[in-house]
FIKOLZA-1660 file (N, C-alpha, C; in steps of 0.1 Angstrom, whole numbers, plus 5000, padded with zeros to 4 digits):
% residues 101
   i   px   py   pz ch aa at
   1 5402 5405 5136  A  M  N
   1 5406 5390 5132  A  M CA
   1 5414 5392 5121  A  M  C
   2 5427 5383 5118  A  T  N
   2 5439 5383 5108  A  T CA
   2 5431 5378 5096  A  T  C
   3 5442 5378 5085  A  K  N
   3 5434 5374 5073  A  K CA
   3 5434 5360 5074  A  K  C
   4 5442 5353 5082  A  H  N
   4 5440 5336 5075  A  H CA
   4 5426 5336 5084  A  H  C
   5 5424 5342 5097  A  A  N
   5 5414 5335 5102  A  A CA
   5 5399 5337 5099  A  A  C
   6 5403 5349 5089  A  Q  N
   6 5390 5349 5081  A  Q CA
   6 5387 5344 5067  A  Q  C
   7 5400 5341 5063  A  K  N
   7 5396 5327 5056  A  K CA
   7 5392 5314 5060  A  K  C
   8 5397 5309 5070  A  E  N
   8 5391 5297 5076  A  E CA
   8 5379 5296 5080  A  E  C
   9 5375 5311 5085  A  S  N
   9 5358 5311 5091  A  S CA
   9 5350 5312 5076  A  S  C
  10 5356 5320 5065  A  Q  N
  10 5346 5314 5050  A  Q CA
  10 5348 5302 5047  A  Q  C
  11 5356 5293 5050  A  N  N
  11 5357 5282 5047  A  N CA
  11 5351 5271 5058  A  N  C
  12 5346 5280 5065  A  D  N
  12 5343 5270 5077  A  D CA
  12 5323 5269 5068  A  D  C
  13 5320 5283 5066  A  V  N
  13 5308 5278 5061  A  V CA
  13 5301 5266 5054  A  V  C
  14 5290 5263 5058  A  A  N
  14 5287 5252 5053  A  A CA
  14 5281 5251 5040  A  A  C
  15 5282 5241 5031  A  P  N
  15 5276 5243 5018  A  P CA
  15 5262 5248 5014  A  P  C
  16 5256 5249 5002  A  S  N
  16 5248 5255 5000  A  S CA
  16 5240 5243 4994  A  S  C
  17 5228 5244 4993  A  R  N
  17 5217 5228 4990  A  R CA
  17 5229 5226 4973  A  R  C
  18 5225 5239 4968  A  D  N
  18 5235 5239 4955  A  D CA
  18 5245 5231 4952  A  D  C
  19 5251 5230 4961  A  D  N
  19 5266 5222 4961  A  D CA
  19 5264 5210 4959  A  D  C
  20 5250 5205 4964  A  H  N
  20 5250 5186 4970  A  H CA
  20 5242 5181 4957  A  H  C
  21 5243 5170 4956  A  D  N
  21 5234 5164 4941  A  D CA
  21 5222 5163 4944  A  D  C
  22 5213 5165 4955  A  H  N
  22 5200 5165 4955  A  H CA
  22 5195 5151 4956  A  H  C
  23 5204 5134 4954  A  Q  N
  23 5201 5123 4954  A  Q CA
  23 5207 5119 4970  A  Q  C
  24 5194 5109 4973  A  P  N
  24 5203 5104 4985  A  P CA
  24 5209 5092 4988  A  P  C
  25 5217 5088 4996  A  P  N
  25 5228 5080 4988  A  P CA
  25 5215 5062 4986  A  P  C
  26 5224 5060 4980  A  A  N
  26 5218 5045 4971  A  A CA
  26 5206 5035 4981  A  A  C
  27 5213 5029 4997  A  P  N
  27 5205 5028 5004  A  P CA
  27 5195 5031 5007  A  P  C
  28 5195 5046 5011  A  L  N
  28 5186 5055 5016  A  L CA
  28 5169 5052 5002  A  L  C
  29 5176 5056 4987  A  A  N
  29 5167 5055 4977  A  A CA
  29 5164 5044 4978  A  A  C
  30 5167 5029 4978  A  H  N
  30 5162 5022 4979  A  H CA
  30 5155 5018 4987  A  H  C
  31 5153 5025 5000  A  A  N
  31 5144 5023 5011  A  A CA
  31 5134 5029 5004  A  A  C
  32 5135 5041 5003  A  L  N
  32 5125 5052 4999  A  L CA
  32 5116 5045 4987  A  L  C
  33 5123 5037 4977  A  T  N
  33 5114 5033 4963  A  T CA
  33 5107 5021 4974  A  T  C
  34 5110 5016 4976  A  R  N
  34 5106 5000 4984  A  R CA
  34 5092 5009 4995  A  R  C
  35 5093 5013 4998  A  L  N
  35 5086 5022 5006  A  L CA
  35 5072 5026 5002  A  L  C
  36 5074 5037 4989  A  R  N
  36 5067 5040 4980  A  R CA
  36 5059 5023 4975  A  R  C
  37 5063 5018 4972  A  A  N
  37 5059 5003 4965  A  A CA
  37 5048 5001 4976  A  A  C
  38 5052 5001 4986  A  L  N
  38 5046 4990 4997  A  L CA
  38 5032 4999 5000  A  L  C
  39 5034 5013 5001  A  R  N
  39 5024 5023 5000  A  R CA
  39 5015 5021 4990  A  R  C
  40 5019 5020 4981  A  A  N
  40 5007 5020 4965  A  A CA
  40 4999 5007 4963  A  A  C
  41 5008 4991 4971  A  E  N
  41 5003 4982 4971  A  E CA
  41 4993 4982 4984  A  E  C
  42 4993 4986 4990  A  R  N
  42 4986 4988 5006  A  R CA
  42 4973 4995 5002  A  R  C
  43 4975 5007 4996  A  A  N
  43 4963 5013 4987  A  A CA
  43 4950 5004 4979  A  A  C
  44 4959 5000 4970  A  A  N
  44 4955 4988 4959  A  A CA
  44 4949 4977 4964  A  A  C
  45 4951 4975 4979  A  R  N
  45 4944 4966 4981  A  R CA
  45 4931 4971 4988  A  R  C
  46 4933 4980 4998  A  A  N
  46 4922 4986 5005  A  A CA
  46 4914 4992 4994  A  A  C
  47 4915 4996 4983  A  R  N
  47 4907 4995 4972  A  R CA
  47 4898 4982 4968  A  R  C
  48 4906 4975 4965  A  L  N
  48 4900 4961 4960  A  L CA
  48 4894 4958 4973  A  L  C
  49 4892 4957 4984  A  H  N
  49 4886 4952 4990  A  H CA
  49 4871 4963 4999  A  H  C
  50 4873 4977 4992  A  R  N
  50 4861 4985 4994  A  R CA
  50 4850 4979 4982  A  R  C
  51 4855 4978 4969  A  E  N
  51 4851 4978 4958  A  E CA
  51 4842 4964 4957  A  E  C
  52 4850 4954 4967  A  L  N
  52 4841 4940 4969  A  L CA
  52 4831 4939 4979  A  L  C
  53 4836 4947 4988  A  A  N
  53 4825 4950 4998  A  A CA
  53 4809 4952 4993  A  A  C
  54 4807 4956 4982  A  T  N
  54 4797 4962 4973  A  T CA
  54 4784 4948 4973  A  T  C
  55 4795 4940 4972  A  Y  N
  55 4788 4924 4969  A  Y CA
  55 4786 4919 4982  A  Y  C
  56 4777 4920 4986  A  D  N
  56 4774 4913 4998  A  D CA
  56 4758 4905 5003  A  D  C
  57 4759 4902 4994  A  T  N
  57 4747 4892 4997  A  T CA
  57 4752 4876 4990  A  T  C
  58 4749 4861 4995  A  P  N
  58 4756 4853 4992  A  P CA
  58 4756 4849 4977  A  P  C
  59 4742 4853 4970  A  A  N
  59 4738 4854 4955  A  A CA
  59 4753 4861 4946  A  A  C
  60 4756 4875 4953  A  E  N
  60 4764 4883 4943  A  E CA
  60 4779 4877 4946  A  E  C
  61 4781 4870 4958  A  I  N
  61 4795 4870 4962  A  I CA
  61 4799 4854 4955  A  I  C
  62 4786 4845 4954  A  A  N
  62 4792 4834 4944  A  A CA
  62 4792 4835 4934  A  A  C
  63 4787 4844 4923  A  D  N
  63 4789 4847 4915  A  D CA
  63 4802 4851 4912  A  D  C
  64 4805 4864 4915  A  L  N
  64 4820 4863 4917  A  L CA
  64 4829 4855 4919  A  L  C
  65 4826 4843 4930  A  L  N
  65 4836 4837 4932  A  L CA
  65 4835 4823 4920  A  L  C
  66 4825 4824 4915  A  A  N
  66 4822 4813 4903  A  A CA
  66 4832 4823 4894  A  A  C
  67 4829 4835 4886  A  A  N
  67 4838 4839 4880  A  A CA
  67 4855 4843 4881  A  A  C
  68 4854 4840 4895  A  V  N
  68 4872 4844 4899  A  V CA
  68 4878 4827 4894  A  V  C
  69 4867 4818 4894  A  D  N
  69 4872 4805 4894  A  D CA
  69 4874 4799 4879  A  D  C
  70 4868 4807 4870  A  R  N
  70 4874 4808 4858  A  R CA
  70 4884 4815 4851  A  R  C
  71 4887 4824 4860  A  A  N
  71 4900 4831 4862  A  A CA
  71 4909 4832 4869  A  A  C
  72 4912 4821 4875  A  E  N
  72 4926 4817 4883  A  E CA
  72 4938 4819 4880  A  E  C
  73 4942 4818 4868  A  E  N
  73 4952 4820 4859  A  E CA
  73 4955 4837 4862  A  E  C
  74 4949 4845 4864  A  L  N
  74 4950 4859 4865  A  L CA
  74 4959 4868 4880  A  L  C
  75 4963 4872 4880  A  P  N
  75 4972 4878 4891  A  P CA
  75 4963 4883 4902  A  P  C
  76 4960 4878 4914  A  G  N
  76 4952 4888 4921  A  G CA
  76 4936 4877 4925  A  G  C
  77 4936 4867 4917  A  A  N
  77 4928 4859 4920  A  A CA
  77 4922 4854 4927  A  A  C
  78 4937 4844 4943  A  G  N
  78 4935 4843 4954  A  G CA
  78 4932 4851 4962  A  G  C
  79 4937 4864 4961  A  E  N
  79 4937 4874 4969  A  E CA
  79 4917 4878 4969  A  E  C
  80 4914 4882 4954  A  V  N
  80 4898 4881 4952  A  V CA
  80 4891 4871 4960  A  V  C
  81 4898 4857 4958  A  R  N
  81 4888 4847 4962  A  R CA
  81 4885 4845 4978  A  R  C
  82 4900 4854 4984  A  R  N
  82 4900 4853 5003  A  R CA
  82 4890 4863 5004  A  R  C
  83 4892 4875 5000  A  I  N
  83 4880 4887 5004  A  I CA
  83 4871 4883 5000  A  I  C
  84 4867 4878 4991  A  L  N
  84 4849 4872 4990  A  L CA
  84 4844 4861 5000  A  L  C
  85 4853 4854 5000  A  N  N
  85 4848 4843 5010  A  N CA
  85 4852 4848 5027  A  N  C
  86 4856 4857 5029  A  R  N
  86 4856 4863 5042  A  R CA
  86 4842 4876 5040  A  R  C
  87 4839 4884 5034  A  N  N
  87 4826 4886 5031  A  N CA
  87 4814 4879 5030  A  N  C
  88 4816 4863 5028  A  L  N
  88 4803 4855 5029  A  L CA
  88 4806 4853 5045  A  L  C
  89 4814 4848 5052  A  Q  N
  89 4817 4844 5066  A  Q CA
  89 4812 4858 5073  A  Q  C
  90 4819 4869 5069  A  D  N
  90 4808 4882 5078  A  D CA
  90 4795 4883 5077  A  D  C
  91 4786 4878 5059  A  Y  N
  91 4773 4877 5062  A  Y CA
  91 4770 4869 5070  A  Y  C
  92 4773 4858 5072  A  Y  N
  92 4761 4847 5080  A  Y CA
  92 4767 4853 5092  A  Y  C
  93 4780 4859 5093  A  R  N
  93 4780 4859 5110  A  R CA
  93 4771 4872 5116  A  R  C
  94 4771 4878 5107  A  S  N
  94 4763 4893 5111  A  S CA
  94 4746 4887 5110  A  S  C
  95 4743 4872 5101  A  T  N
  95 4731 4872 5102  A  T CA
  95 4725 4862 5111  A  T  C
  96 4736 4859 5115  A  T  N
  96 4731 4849 5128  A  T CA
  96 4731 4857 5142  A  T  C
  97 4741 4867 5143  A  Q  N
  97 4739 4877 5152  A  Q CA
  97 4731 4885 5155  A  Q  C
  98 4719 4889 5141  A  R  N
  98 4708 4894 5143  A  R CA
  98 4698 4887 5148  A  R  C
  99 4700 4877 5145  A  L  N
  99 4688 4862 5147  A  L CA
  99 4690 4861 5162  A  L  C
 100 4696 4859 5168  A  A  N
 100 4701 4853 5179  A  A CA
 100 4702 4865 5186  A  A  C
 101 4700 4876 5185  A  G  N
 101 4699 4892 5194  A  G CA
 101 4687 4895 5197  A  G  C
% end
């Protein structure tokens, strides 16, 4: 191998990871940040569903709905109301099915 060929082959070596900035390109970084935020939101919603599922009688749900009505201006009040109303529907649906079955 000539000196020139040796020099070219040395230049063909891929740069090591230390040669790079370790930062993804801006669009990818933005997408990754958005994906992390979406996952965190999904986890928070799932946690809220689990916590509100423990209130499963009409009386318990009515008490919570009354509290949500008093705190309507708080963020997430609408989401809590939707979950509680769905829990109430599920309660009546399961009660009706038990009685019919």
